[in-house]
py3Dmol code that shows the C-alpha trace and the ligand (Angstrom):
import py3Dmol

protein = """\
ATOM      1  CA  UNK A   1       0.032  -0.015   0.000  1.00  0.00           C
ATOM      2  CA  UNK A   2       1.469   3.375  -0.986  1.00  0.00           C
ATOM      3  CA  UNK A   3       0.866   5.919   1.894  1.00  0.00           C
ATOM      4  CA  UNK A   4      -0.379   9.419   1.443  1.00  0.00           C
ATOM      5  CA  UNK A   5      -1.081  10.485   4.989  1.00  0.00           C
ATOM      6  CA  UNK A   6       1.510   8.686   7.124  1.00  0.00           C
ATOM      7  CA  UNK A   7       5.274   8.385   6.845  1.00  0.00           C
ATOM      8  CA  UNK A   8       7.274   5.482   8.050  1.00  0.00           C
ATOM      9  CA  UNK A   9      10.843   5.004   9.283  1.00  0.00           C
ATOM     10  CA  UNK A  10      12.827   2.635  11.551  1.00  0.00           C
ATOM     11  CA  UNK A  11      15.865   2.942  13.751  1.00  0.00           C
ATOM     12  CA  UNK A  12      17.570   0.390  16.070  1.00  0.00           C
ATOM     13  CA  UNK A  13      14.541  -1.918  16.278  1.00  0.00           C
ATOM     14  CA  UNK A  14      12.041   0.945  16.657  1.00  0.00           C
ATOM     15  CA  UNK A  15       9.378   1.427  13.960  1.00  0.00           C
ATOM     16  CA  UNK A  16       8.278   5.029  13.671  1.00  0.00           C
ATOM     17  CA  UNK A  17       4.891   6.081  12.181  1.00  0.00           C
ATOM     18  CA  UNK A  18       4.297   9.785  11.711  1.00  0.00           C
ATOM     19  CA  UNK A  19       0.778  11.092  10.975  1.00  0.00           C
ATOM     20  CA  UNK A  20       1.378  13.433   8.015  1.00  0.00           C
ATOM     21  CA  UNK A  21      -1.558  15.623   7.173  1.00  0.00           C
ATOM     22  CA  UNK A  22      -0.278  18.779   8.742  1.00  0.00           C
ATOM     23  CA  UNK A  23      -2.483  21.329   6.932  1.00  0.00           C
ATOM     24  CA  UNK A  24      -5.553  20.178   8.714  1.00  0.00           C
ATOM     25  CA  UNK A  25      -3.823  19.238  11.946  1.00  0.00           C
ATOM     26  CA  UNK A  26      -3.609  15.502  11.133  1.00  0.00           C
ATOM     27  CA  UNK A  27      -7.411  15.136  11.078  1.00  0.00           C
ATOM     28  CA  UNK A  28      -8.091  11.482  10.854  1.00  0.00           C
ATOM     29  CA  UNK A  29      -9.919  10.633   7.654  1.00  0.00           C
ATOM     30  CA  UNK A  30     -10.776   7.038   6.609  1.00  0.00           C
ATOM     31  CA  UNK A  31      -7.751   6.705   4.430  1.00  0.00           C
ATOM     32  CA  UNK A  32      -5.310   7.814   7.120  1.00  0.00           C
ATOM     33  CA  UNK A  33      -6.771   5.341   9.547  1.00  0.00           C
ATOM     34  CA  UNK A  34      -6.566   2.529   6.912  1.00  0.00           C
ATOM     35  CA  UNK A  35      -2.875   3.456   6.212  1.00  0.00           C
ATOM     36  CA  UNK A  36      -2.044   3.633   9.946  1.00  0.00           C
ATOM     37  CA  UNK A  37      -3.552   0.219  10.742  1.00  0.00           C
ATOM     38  CA  UNK A  38      -1.959  -1.362   7.650  1.00  0.00           C
ATOM     39  CA  UNK A  39       1.507  -0.106   8.821  1.00  0.00           C
ATOM     40  CA  UNK A  40       0.984  -1.046  12.492  1.00  0.00           C
ATOM     41  CA  UNK A  41       0.070  -4.595  11.485  1.00  0.00           C
ATOM     42  CA  UNK A  42       3.089  -4.800   9.143  1.00  0.00           C
ATOM     43  CA  UNK A  43       5.371  -3.623  11.894  1.00  0.00           C
ATOM     44  CA  UNK A  44       3.794  -6.080  14.339  1.00  0.00           C
ATOM     45  CA  UNK A  45       4.726  -8.894  11.906  1.00  0.00           C
ATOM     46  CA  UNK A  46       8.267  -7.635  11.262  1.00  0.00           C
ATOM     47  CA  UNK A  47      10.850  -9.406  13.432  1.00  0.00           C
ATOM     48  CA  UNK A  48      13.270  -6.525  13.116  1.00  0.00           C
ATOM     49  CA  UNK A  49      10.790  -4.101  14.792  1.00  0.00           C
ATOM     50  CA  UNK A  50      10.386  -4.505  18.548  1.00  0.00           C
ATOM     51  CA  UNK A  51       8.691  -1.261  19.619  1.00  0.00           C
ATOM     52  CA  UNK A  52       6.543   1.177  17.626  1.00  0.00           C
ATOM     53  CA  UNK A  53       6.420   4.913  18.044  1.00  0.00           C
ATOM     54  CA  UNK A  54       3.311   6.793  16.877  1.00  0.00           C
ATOM     55  CA  UNK A  55       3.716  10.561  16.504  1.00  0.00           C
ATOM     56  CA  UNK A  56       2.494  13.645  14.671  1.00  0.00           C
ATOM     57  CA  UNK A  57       4.137  17.054  14.640  1.00  0.00           C
ATOM     58  CA  UNK A  58       4.743  19.754  17.201  1.00  0.00           C
ATOM     59  CA  UNK A  59       1.441  21.603  16.373  1.00  0.00           C
ATOM     60  CA  UNK A  60      -0.765  18.554  16.353  1.00  0.00           C
ATOM     61  CA  UNK A  61      -0.750  14.878  17.144  1.00  0.00           C
ATOM     62  CA  UNK A  62      -4.292  14.765  15.672  1.00  0.00           C
ATOM     63  CA  UNK A  63      -7.216  17.215  16.029  1.00  0.00           C
ATOM     64  CA  UNK A  64      -9.739  14.413  15.727  1.00  0.00           C
ATOM     65  CA  UNK A  65     -11.762  12.665  13.111  1.00  0.00           C
ATOM     66  CA  UNK A  66     -11.955  14.579   9.815  1.00  0.00           C
ATOM     67  CA  UNK A  67     -15.067  16.735  10.305  1.00  0.00           C
ATOM     68  CA  UNK A  68     -15.352  17.360   6.480  1.00  0.00           C
ATOM     69  CA  UNK A  69     -15.779  13.633   6.008  1.00  0.00           C
ATOM     70  CA  UNK A  70     -18.389  13.350   8.789  1.00  0.00           C
ATOM     71  CA  UNK A  71     -20.351  16.528   8.215  1.00  0.00           C
ATOM     72  CA  UNK A  72     -22.521  15.365   5.236  1.00  0.00           C
ATOM     73  CA  UNK A  73     -22.671  11.648   6.165  1.00  0.00           C
ATOM     74  CA  UNK A  74     -25.922  10.221   7.533  1.00  0.00           C
ATOM     75  CA  UNK A  75     -26.014   7.989  10.550  1.00  0.00           C
ATOM     76  CA  UNK A  76     -26.711   5.072   8.213  1.00  0.00           C
ATOM     77  CA  UNK A  77     -23.708   6.065   5.956  1.00  0.00           C
ATOM     78  CA  UNK A  78     -21.426   6.115   9.017  1.00  0.00           C
ATOM     79  CA  UNK A  79     -22.803   2.857  10.301  1.00  0.00           C
ATOM     80  CA  UNK A  80     -22.377   1.191   6.948  1.00  0.00           C
ATOM     81  CA  UNK A  81     -18.830   2.440   6.623  1.00  0.00           C
ATOM     82  CA  UNK A  82     -18.070   0.541   9.869  1.00  0.00           C
ATOM     83  CA  UNK A  83     -14.938   2.558   9.898  1.00  0.00           C
ATOM     84  CA  UNK A  84     -14.097   1.672  13.417  1.00  0.00           C
ATOM     85  CA  UNK A  85     -13.837  -1.992  12.714  1.00  0.00           C
ATOM     86  CA  UNK A  86     -10.384  -1.161  11.324  1.00  0.00           C
ATOM     87  CA  UNK A  87      -9.662   1.139  14.306  1.00  0.00           C
ATOM     88  CA  UNK A  88     -10.434  -1.733  16.668  1.00  0.00           C
ATOM     89  CA  UNK A  89      -7.528  -3.645  15.178  1.00  0.00           C
ATOM     90  CA  UNK A  90      -5.086  -1.177  16.813  1.00  0.00           C
ATOM     91  CA  UNK A  91      -5.817  -2.746  20.187  1.00  0.00           C
ATOM     92  CA  UNK A  92      -4.739  -6.171  18.793  1.00  0.00           C
ATOM     93  CA  UNK A  93      -1.169  -5.030  18.083  1.00  0.00           C
ATOM     94  CA  UNK A  94       1.043  -7.056  20.337  1.00  0.00           C
ATOM     95  CA  UNK A  95       4.229  -4.906  20.297  1.00  0.00           C
ATOM     96  CA  UNK A  96       4.275  -1.798  22.565  1.00  0.00           C
ATOM     97  CA  UNK A  97       3.150   1.426  20.966  1.00  0.00           C
ATOM     98  CA  UNK A  98       4.696   4.599  22.390  1.00  0.00           C
ATOM     99  CA  UNK A  99       2.803   7.751  21.624  1.00  0.00           C
ATOM    100  CA  UNK A 100       4.877  10.876  21.184  1.00  0.00           C
ATOM    101  CA  UNK A 101       2.301  13.670  21.335  1.00  0.00           C
ATOM    102  CA  UNK A 102       2.363  17.443  21.070  1.00  0.00           C
ATOM    103  CA  UNK A 103      -0.085  20.267  20.377  1.00  0.00           C
ATOM    104  CA  UNK A 104      -3.666  19.314  19.643  1.00  0.00           C
ATOM    105  CA  UNK A 105      -4.700  15.882  20.879  1.00  0.00           C
ATOM    106  CA  UNK A 106      -8.413  16.058  20.439  1.00  0.00           C
ATOM    107  CA  UNK A 107     -11.368  13.776  19.825  1.00  0.00           C
ATOM    108  CA  UNK A 108     -10.271  10.785  17.758  1.00  0.00           C
ATOM    109  CA  UNK A 109      -6.716  12.033  18.386  1.00  0.00           C
ATOM    110  CA  UNK A 110      -7.120  11.595  22.103  1.00  0.00           C
ATOM    111  CA  UNK A 111      -8.718   8.250  21.468  1.00  0.00           C
ATOM    112  CA  UNK A 112      -5.724   7.267  19.331  1.00  0.00           C
ATOM    113  CA  UNK A 113      -3.367   8.478  22.007  1.00  0.00           C
ATOM    114  CA  UNK A 114      -5.228   6.261  24.514  1.00  0.00           C
ATOM    115  CA  UNK A 115      -4.555   3.330  22.201  1.00  0.00           C
ATOM    116  CA  UNK A 116      -0.834   3.787  22.816  1.00  0.00           C
ATOM    117  CA  UNK A 117       0.664   1.894  25.701  1.00  0.00           C
ATOM    118  CA  UNK A 118       2.968   4.576  26.954  1.00  0.00           C
ATOM    119  CA  UNK A 119       2.711   8.319  26.157  1.00  0.00           C
ATOM    120  CA  UNK A 120       5.359  11.004  26.145  1.00  0.00           C
ATOM    121  CA  UNK A 121       3.791  14.435  25.872  1.00  0.00           C
ATOM    122  CA  UNK A 122       5.229  17.798  25.042  1.00  0.00           C
ATOM    123  CA  UNK A 123       4.406  20.651  27.466  1.00  0.00           C
ATOM    124  CA  UNK A 124       2.349  22.192  24.725  1.00  0.00           C
ATOM    125  CA  UNK A 125      -0.062  19.264  24.380  1.00  0.00           C
ATOM    126  CA  UNK A 126      -3.751  20.046  24.942  1.00  0.00           C
ATOM    127  CA  UNK A 127      -5.770  16.847  25.335  1.00  0.00           C
ATOM    128  CA  UNK A 128      -9.492  16.499  25.242  1.00  0.00           C
ATOM    129  CA  UNK A 129     -12.723  15.116  23.850  1.00  0.00           C
ATOM    130  CA  UNK A 130     -14.542  18.114  22.218  1.00  0.00           C
ATOM    131  CA  UNK A 131     -17.167  16.070  20.382  1.00  0.00           C
ATOM    132  CA  UNK A 132     -20.035  17.424  22.546  1.00  0.00           C
ATOM    133  CA  UNK A 133     -19.423  20.845  20.967  1.00  0.00           C
ATOM    134  CA  UNK A 134     -20.231  19.289  17.566  1.00  0.00           C
ATOM    135  CA  UNK A 135     -23.487  17.865  18.896  1.00  0.00           C
ATOM    136  CA  UNK A 136     -22.165  14.325  19.221  1.00  0.00           C
ATOM    137  CA  UNK A 137     -20.032  12.213  21.575  1.00  0.00           C
ATOM    138  CA  UNK A 138     -16.920  10.116  21.297  1.00  0.00           C
ATOM    139  CA  UNK A 139     -17.273   6.960  19.302  1.00  0.00           C
ATOM    140  CA  UNK A 140     -13.890   5.298  19.578  1.00  0.00           C
ATOM    141  CA  UNK A 141     -13.222   4.792  23.236  1.00  0.00           C
ATOM    142  CA  UNK A 142     -13.550   8.335  24.594  1.00  0.00           C
ATOM    143  CA  UNK A 143     -16.140   7.491  27.214  1.00  0.00           C
ATOM    144  CA  UNK A 144     -14.678   4.097  27.975  1.00  0.00           C
ATOM    145  CA  UNK A 145     -10.914   4.197  27.953  1.00  0.00           C
ATOM    146  CA  UNK A 146     -10.831   7.794  29.326  1.00  0.00           C
ATOM    147  CA  UNK A 147     -13.031   6.842  32.275  1.00  0.00           C
ATOM    148  CA  UNK A 148     -10.889   3.800  33.079  1.00  0.00           C
ATOM    149  CA  UNK A 149      -7.732   5.965  33.208  1.00  0.00           C
ATOM    150  CA  UNK A 150      -8.880   9.213  34.820  1.00  0.00           C
ATOM    151  CA  UNK A 151     -11.936   8.088  36.732  1.00  0.00           C
ATOM    152  CA  UNK A 152     -15.619   8.985  36.363  1.00  0.00           C
ATOM    153  CA  UNK A 153     -15.528  12.521  37.742  1.00  0.00           C
ATOM    154  CA  UNK A 154     -12.696  13.822  35.634  1.00  0.00           C
ATOM    155  CA  UNK A 155     -13.967  11.977  32.559  1.00  0.00           C
ATOM    156  CA  UNK A 156     -17.455  13.550  32.996  1.00  0.00           C
ATOM    157  CA  UNK A 157     -15.908  17.002  33.421  1.00  0.00           C
ATOM    158  CA  UNK A 158     -13.864  16.616  30.213  1.00  0.00           C
ATOM    159  CA  UNK A 159     -16.604  14.980  28.146  1.00  0.00           C
ATOM    160  CA  UNK A 160     -19.471  17.254  29.247  1.00  0.00           C
ATOM    161  CA  UNK A 161     -17.529  20.581  28.830  1.00  0.00           C
ATOM    162  CA  UNK A 162     -15.468  19.437  25.760  1.00  0.00           C
ATOM    163  CA  UNK A 163     -12.658  21.571  27.218  1.00  0.00           C
ATOM    164  CA  UNK A 164      -9.153  20.097  26.792  1.00  0.00           C
ATOM    165  CA  UNK A 165      -6.688  19.691  29.694  1.00  0.00           C
ATOM    166  CA  UNK A 166      -3.048  20.631  29.657  1.00  0.00           C
ATOM    167  CA  UNK A 167      -0.268  18.123  29.477  1.00  0.00           C
ATOM    168  CA  UNK A 168       0.607  18.819  33.111  1.00  0.00           C
ATOM    169  CA  UNK A 169      -2.944  18.026  34.203  1.00  0.00           C
ATOM    170  CA  UNK A 170      -2.988  14.881  32.028  1.00  0.00           C
ATOM    171  CA  UNK A 171       0.100  13.746  33.859  1.00  0.00           C
ATOM    172  CA  UNK A 172      -1.578  14.267  37.181  1.00  0.00           C
ATOM    173  CA  UNK A 173      -4.427  11.959  36.080  1.00  0.00           C
ATOM    174  CA  UNK A 174      -2.165   9.293  34.566  1.00  0.00           C
ATOM    175  CA  UNK A 175      -3.283   9.979  31.025  1.00  0.00           C
ATOM    176  CA  UNK A 176       0.278  10.472  29.894  1.00  0.00           C
ATOM    177  CA  UNK A 177       3.558   9.033  31.386  1.00  0.00           C
ATOM    178  CA  UNK A 178       5.934  11.976  31.062  1.00  0.00           C
ATOM    179  CA  UNK A 179       5.765  15.657  30.078  1.00  0.00           C
ATOM    180  CA  UNK A 180       8.876  17.290  28.610  1.00  0.00           C
ATOM    181  CA  UNK A 181       9.660  20.456  26.660  1.00  0.00           C
ATOM    182  CA  UNK A 182       8.371  20.500  23.094  1.00  0.00           C
ATOM    183  CA  UNK A 183      11.982  20.273  21.748  1.00  0.00           C
ATOM    184  CA  UNK A 184      12.479  17.043  23.614  1.00  0.00           C
ATOM    185  CA  UNK A 185       9.272  14.995  23.442  1.00  0.00           C
ATOM    186  CA  UNK A 186      10.179  13.032  20.336  1.00  0.00           C
ATOM    187  CA  UNK A 187      13.762  12.261  21.379  1.00  0.00           C
ATOM    188  CA  UNK A 188      12.496  11.250  24.828  1.00  0.00           C
ATOM    189  CA  UNK A 189      10.026   8.826  23.268  1.00  0.00           C
ATOM    190  CA  UNK A 190      12.807   7.394  20.966  1.00  0.00           C
ATOM    191  CA  UNK A 191      15.112   6.863  23.832  1.00  0.00           C
ATOM    192  CA  UNK A 192      12.445   5.025  25.818  1.00  0.00           C
ATOM    193  CA  UNK A 193      11.489   2.971  22.749  1.00  0.00           C
ATOM    194  CA  UNK A 194      15.178   1.977  22.161  1.00  0.00           C
ATOM    195  CA  UNK A 195      15.490   0.974  25.848  1.00  0.00           C
ATOM    196  CA  UNK A 196      12.411  -1.321  25.603  1.00  0.00           C
ATOM    197  CA  UNK A 197      13.662  -2.590  22.209  1.00  0.00           C
ATOM    198  CA  UNK A 198      16.695  -4.039  24.081  1.00  0.00           C
ATOM    199  CA  UNK A 199      14.418  -6.248  26.247  1.00  0.00           C
ATOM    200  CA  UNK A 200      13.492  -9.814  25.285  1.00  0.00           C
ATOM    201  CA  UNK A 201      10.700  -9.283  22.704  1.00  0.00           C
ATOM    202  CA  UNK A 202       8.512 -12.264  23.806  1.00  0.00           C
ATOM    203  CA  UNK A 203       8.508 -11.013  27.418  1.00  0.00           C
ATOM    204  CA  UNK A 204       7.644  -7.519  26.267  1.00  0.00           C
ATOM    205  CA  UNK A 205       4.595  -8.721  24.397  1.00  0.00           C
ATOM    206  CA  UNK A 206       3.463 -11.112  27.010  1.00  0.00           C
ATOM    207  CA  UNK A 207       3.755  -8.490  29.709  1.00  0.00           C
ATOM    208  CA  UNK A 208       1.737  -5.986  27.631  1.00  0.00           C
ATOM    209  CA  UNK A 209      -1.051  -8.496  27.189  1.00  0.00           C
ATOM    210  CA  UNK A 210      -1.082  -9.502  30.841  1.00  0.00           C
ATOM    211  CA  UNK A 211      -1.300  -5.829  31.985  1.00  0.00           C
ATOM    212  CA  UNK A 212      -4.445  -5.235  29.898  1.00  0.00           C
ATOM    213  CA  UNK A 213      -5.957  -8.433  31.284  1.00  0.00           C
ATOM    214  CA  UNK A 214      -5.779  -6.755  34.724  1.00  0.00           C
ATOM    215  CA  UNK A 215      -8.491  -4.361  33.589  1.00  0.00           C
ATOM    216  CA  UNK A 216     -10.760  -7.075  32.304  1.00  0.00           C
ATOM    217  CA  UNK A 217     -10.368 -10.050  34.693  1.00  0.00           C
ATOM    218  CA  UNK A 218     -11.239 -10.632  38.341  1.00  0.00           C
ATOM    219  CA  UNK A 219      -8.072 -10.798  40.434  1.00  0.00           C
ATOM    220  CA  UNK A 220      -7.749 -14.571  40.786  1.00  0.00           C
ATOM    221  CA  UNK A 221      -8.293 -15.147  37.015  1.00  0.00           C
ATOM    222  CA  UNK A 222      -5.712 -12.425  36.350  1.00  0.00           C
ATOM    223  CA  UNK A 223      -3.307 -14.157  38.713  1.00  0.00           C
ATOM    224  CA  UNK A 224      -3.845 -17.496  36.846  1.00  0.00           C
ATOM    225  CA  UNK A 225      -3.308 -15.711  33.504  1.00  0.00           C
ATOM    226  CA  UNK A 226      -0.063 -14.160  34.832  1.00  0.00           C
ATOM    227  CA  UNK A 227       1.223 -17.464  36.124  1.00  0.00           C
ATOM    228  CA  UNK A 228       0.548 -19.279  32.790  1.00  0.00           C
ATOM    229  CA  UNK A 229       2.249 -16.435  30.901  1.00  0.00           C
ATOM    230  CA  UNK A 230       5.248 -16.784  33.296  1.00  0.00           C
ATOM    231  CA  UNK A 231       5.492 -20.521  32.546  1.00  0.00           C
ATOM    232  CA  UNK A 232       5.361 -19.762  28.831  1.00  0.00           C
ATOM    233  CA  UNK A 233       8.339 -17.436  29.084  1.00  0.00           C
ATOM    234  CA  UNK A 234      10.278 -20.035  31.005  1.00  0.00           C
ATOM    235  CA  UNK A 235      10.193 -22.121  27.833  1.00  0.00           C
ATOM    236  CA  UNK A 236      11.815 -19.389  25.743  1.00  0.00           C
ATOM    237  CA  UNK A 237      15.431 -19.220  24.494  1.00  0.00           C
ATOM    238  CA  UNK A 238      15.623 -15.698  25.753  1.00  0.00           C
ATOM    239  CA  UNK A 239      15.042 -16.870  29.269  1.00  0.00           C
ATOM    240  CA  UNK A 240      18.039 -19.176  29.027  1.00  0.00           C
ATOM    241  CA  UNK A 241      20.102 -16.339  27.539  1.00  0.00           C
ATOM    242  CA  UNK A 242      18.961 -13.771  30.131  1.00  0.00           C
ATOM    243  CA  UNK A 243      19.828 -16.037  33.087  1.00  0.00           C
ATOM    244  CA  UNK A 244      23.040 -17.329  31.506  1.00  0.00           C
ATOM    245  CA  UNK A 245      24.199 -13.772  30.746  1.00  0.00           C
ATOM    246  CA  UNK A 246      23.521 -12.784  34.333  1.00  0.00           C
ATOM    247  CA  UNK A 247      25.620 -15.631  35.653  1.00  0.00           C
ATOM    248  CA  UNK A 248      28.457 -14.886  33.199  1.00  0.00           C
ATOM    249  CA  UNK A 249      28.268 -11.188  34.135  1.00  0.00           C
ATOM    250  CA  UNK A 250      27.701 -10.116  30.480  1.00  0.00           C
ATOM    251  CA  UNK A 251      24.993  -8.258  28.505  1.00  0.00           C
ATOM    252  CA  UNK A 252      22.320 -10.578  27.181  1.00  0.00           C
ATOM    253  CA  UNK A 253      21.671 -10.936  23.499  1.00  0.00           C
ATOM    254  CA  UNK A 254      17.978 -11.496  23.085  1.00  0.00           C
ATOM    255  CA  UNK A 255      16.711 -12.929  19.811  1.00  0.00           C
ATOM    256  CA  UNK A 256      12.950 -13.085  20.338  1.00  0.00           C
ATOM    257  CA  UNK A 257      12.932 -16.884  20.549  1.00  0.00           C
TER     258      UNK A 257
END
"""
ligand_1 = """\
61
DAK
N -11.407 17.895 10.910
C -11.194 18.613 9.734
N -10.412 19.739 9.628
C -9.831 20.198 10.797
C -10.002 19.564 12.043
C -10.852 18.300 12.047
N -11.022 17.578 13.191
N -9.374 20.226 12.982
C -8.791 21.253 12.361
N -9.053 21.242 11.043
C -8.594 22.165 9.982
C -9.271 23.512 10.112
O -10.554 23.508 9.470
C -8.337 24.423 9.404
O -8.501 24.197 7.966
P -8.402 25.449 6.951
O -9.443 26.378 7.417
O -6.987 25.952 7.115
O -8.635 24.763 5.602
C -6.919 23.808 9.769
O -7.236 22.477 10.208
C -6.290 24.621 10.923
O -7.252 24.727 11.980
P -7.666 26.068 12.623
O -7.507 27.180 11.648
O -8.992 25.870 13.269
O -6.494 26.205 13.709
P -6.647 26.880 15.166
O -5.278 26.802 15.803
O -7.393 28.210 15.129
O -7.596 25.841 16.006
C -8.310 23.675 16.815
C -7.156 24.555 16.245
C -7.799 22.262 16.972
C -8.713 24.209 18.197
C -9.521 23.745 15.885
O -9.100 23.451 14.573
C -10.576 22.794 16.275
O -11.405 22.987 17.170
N -10.642 21.664 15.499
C -11.722 20.689 15.695
C -11.385 19.786 16.846
C -12.436 18.800 17.100
O -13.677 19.153 17.296
N -12.116 17.571 17.088
C -13.073 16.435 17.298
C -13.608 15.985 15.983
S -14.866 14.825 16.121
C -16.698 7.497 15.280
C -15.767 7.430 16.249
C -15.025 8.574 16.592
C -15.188 9.780 15.963
C -16.188 9.831 14.968
C -16.949 8.726 14.604
N -17.509 6.427 14.945
C -17.485 5.224 15.711
C -18.297 6.337 13.747
C -14.491 10.899 16.379
C -14.936 12.137 16.221
C -14.111 13.332 16.393
O -12.928 13.260 16.598
"""
view = py3Dmol.view(width=600, height=400)
view.addModel(protein, "pdb")
view.setStyle({"model": 0}, {"cartoon": {"style": "trace"}})
view.addModel(ligand_1, "xyz")
view.setStyle({"model": 1}, {"stick": {}})
view.zoomTo()
view.show()
């Protein structure tokens, strides 16, 4: 697939996807989402990629779904498009996705950020769900994922006013992991991605999955899931390498097997 609205690069085991529709603040049209999911799935299959960075530009990560595309569409048109079937595939990506966000992170942009596993934000980021101001509501996780992260009260304040919060406030509520000056957010994300890319890839993916199970399963079932995942990793080559390297006082060389 030739891409028009994203650009793609890689560096030291890190795949980098940049949303690239700057004139309209990376508004997420159908084609952009198709391109993004296509590339995420390719990177997920690529053994040379261990961690994925998803970013935009300093002015906007993404200002939401493309309003031009939605404005004339009827409810039935939008339902028939089933456009969020493709969106839902983002949550099936098994490698960690690090969001490097700056500027406008609104509506579908905020929902996309919440699909990232770790988020590094620039001090200039403004994050929110303004859909109510357009007479609608979030449709891609804005009431569900946001509430799970920030709690009902803060979610209701954000969703009912449509007003964005600053990066600093987002940090306080655990919506982002770190806030750094705008000149540094991308490098900070890259540094973190490279650090995680050094870890044993199977363990990274199994841990990611187990953490999300914590939100869905009762504690005892979650503990069982964790234990079985732990046994699975004991069967990996990288477990032998990790423990052997420790005993030999050298750096491990993880292969993903
Ligand atoms: N869509 C289309 N164009 C957009 C856009 C958007 N979301 N956001 C900005 N733009 C365009 C502007 O129209 C403008 O285009 P030109 O006039 O230059 O042609 C250009 O980007 C620059 O924007 P501004 O001139 O407005 O720049 P400002 O700095 O003055 O303001 C702003 C920046 C981000 C505060 C403002 O642009 C703004 O309020 N944008 C809209 C933000 C918004 O309401 N986002 C939520 C969109 S609704 C669904 C699931 C989910 C969704 C939909 C369906 N289903 C399950 C079916 C999601 C919905 C949404 O995200």
